[in-house]
C-alpha positions in Angstrom: 0.0 0.0 0.0 1.4 3.4 -0.9 1.7 6.2 1.6 -0.9 8.2 -0.3 -3.5 5.3 0.0 -2.7 4.9 3.7 -3.4 8.7 4.3 -6.6 8.5 2.4 -7.8 5.4 4.3 -6.9 7.0 7.6 -8.7 10.3 6.7 -11.7 8.3 5.5 -11.9 6.4 8.8 -11.4 9.5 10.9 -14.1 11.3 9.0 -16.5 8.3 9.5 -15.8 8.3 13.2 -16.4 12.1 13.5 -19.7 11.8 11.6 -20.7 8.8 13.8 -19.9 10.8 17.0 -21.8 13.9 15.8 -24.8 11.7 15.0 -24.7 10.1 18.5 -24.5 13.6 20.1 -27.5 14.8 18.1 -29.6 11.7 18.8 -28.7 11.8 22.6 -29.6 15.5 22.7 -32.9 14.9 20.9 -33.8 12.0 23.3 -32.9 14.2 26.3 -35.3 16.9 25.0 -38.1 14.4 24.4 -37.7 12.8 27.8 -37.5 16.1 29.6 -40.9 17.4 28.3 -42.7 17.0 31.6 -39.8 18.3 33.7 -40.0 21.7 35.3 -38.2 24.5 33.4 -37.5 28.2 33.9 -37.9 29.2 37.6 -37.1 26.2 39.8 -39.9 25.1 42.1 -39.2 26.0 45.7 -37.2 23.5 47.7 -36.9 24.4 51.4 -36.5 21.3 53.4 -34.1 19.2 55.5 -31.5 16.7 54.4 -31.5 13.2 56.0 -28.7 14.4 58.3 -30.9 17.3 59.5 -29.2 20.1 57.5 -31.5 22.9 56.4 -31.6 23.2 52.6 -32.9 26.3 50.7 -32.1 25.6 47.0 -32.9 29.1 45.8 -30.6 30.7 48.4 -27.8 28.1 47.8 -28.0 28.7 44.0 -27.4 32.5 44.3 -23.6 32.2 44.7 -22.8 29.2 42.5 -24.8 26.8 40.4 -26.2 23.7 42.1 -26.4 20.3 40.6 -29.7 18.7 41.6 -29.7 14.9 41.2 -33.0 12.9 41.4 -32.3 9.3 41.9 -33.5 6.1 43.6 -32.0 3.2 45.5 -33.9 0.8 43.2 -32.7 2.5 39.9 -30.1 0.5 38.0 -28.9 3.4 35.9 -28.6 5.5 39.1 -26.1 2.9 40.4 -23.8 3.9 37.6 -24.4 7.6 37.8 -24.3 8.0 41.6 -20.5 7.3 41.9 -19.9 10.2 39.5 -22.2 12.5 41.4 -20.3 11.6 44.6 -17.1 12.3 42.8 -18.1 15.8 41.5 -19.7 16.7 44.9 -16.2 17.3 46.2 -15.8 20.3 43.9 -19.4 21.4 43.1 -22.5 22.2 45.0 -24.7 19.1 44.8 -28.1 18.4 46.3 -29.6 15.0 45.7 -33.2 13.8 46.1 -33.8 10.1 46.8 -37.2 9.3 45.2 -39.4 6.6 46.8 -36.5 4.8 48.3 -37.8 4.2 51.9 -37.4 6.0 55.1 -34.3 8.1 56.1 -32.7 5.2 57.9 -32.9 2.9 54.9 -31.6 5.7 52.5 -28.7 6.3 55.0 -27.9 2.6 55.1 -27.7 2.6 51.3 -25.4 5.6 51.3 -23.2 4.0 53.9 -23.0 0.7 52.0 -22.0 2.6 48.8 -19.7 5.0 50.7 -21.5 8.1 49.2 -21.0 11.4 50.9 -23.4 13.7 48.9 -26.2 15.7 50.5 -29.5 13.8 50.3 -33.1 14.9 50.7 -35.4 11.9 51.1 -38.6 12.2 49.0 -40.1 8.9 50.4 -43.6 9.7 49.0 -42.5 11.2 45.7 -44.0 14.6 46.4 -40.9 16.6 45.5 -40.4 14.5 42.3 -44.0 15.2 41.2 -43.7 18.9 41.9 -40.6 19.0 39.7 -42.2 16.9 37.0 -39.7 14.0 37.4 -40.8 10.9 35.7 -37.4 9.3 35.0 -34.5 8.4 37.2 -31.8 9.5 37.1 -32.6 13.2 36.3 -29.9 15.9 36.7 -30.6 19.6 36.7 -28.4 22.6 37.1 -30.0 25.4 39.1 -28.4 28.9 38.9 -29.9 31.9 40.7 -33.1 30.0 41.1 -33.4 29.2 37.4 -33.2 25.7 35.8 -30.4 26.1 33.2 -29.9 22.5 32.2 -31.8 19.2 32.4 -30.6 15.7 31.5 -32.0 12.2 32.1 -30.3 8.9 32.1 -26.6 8.2 32.2 -24.3 11.2 32.5 -20.5 11.2 33.0 -18.6 13.4 35.4 -17.4 15.4 32.4 -21.1 15.9 31.3 -22.0 17.1 34.8 -19.0 19.4 34.8 -19.7 20.8 31.4 -23.4 21.5 32.3 -22.3 23.3 35.4 -19.7 25.3 33.5 -22.2 26.3 30.8 -24.9 27.5 33.2 
């Protein structure tokens, strides 16, 4: 094979990979938009409550200084089990509030967190009232709240880089 043919083959493969990646990004973005139709947008619903550790949480006030990543998850959610370690990882450097949806009482949720060695702040929504108020129908759902406004929503699997990028762009 000549050097010219090798370069053409390499360029062709590289171009195909770029087109494939762009296609995946567009499809993923479209699916996210479709799945997020029922989710709250614009001004974030009020969230003034207590964490399972007894910490007072006022989401609107917290989001005034820096954006907050709000993570809706459940102990029974299989996709959440792959996203939660990433949320725990980014919680060291970002403001993160999580909401455990229909996952049992505070003690059960705390046992789950201990077993997984997670250290993020958790609000227990044992009856799903917060989830319904926010229009959450899928777990996991991640939102970025900045100055009381929802600036980003995504559902399903998200990487630490995806979380970081959404926070940066808010």
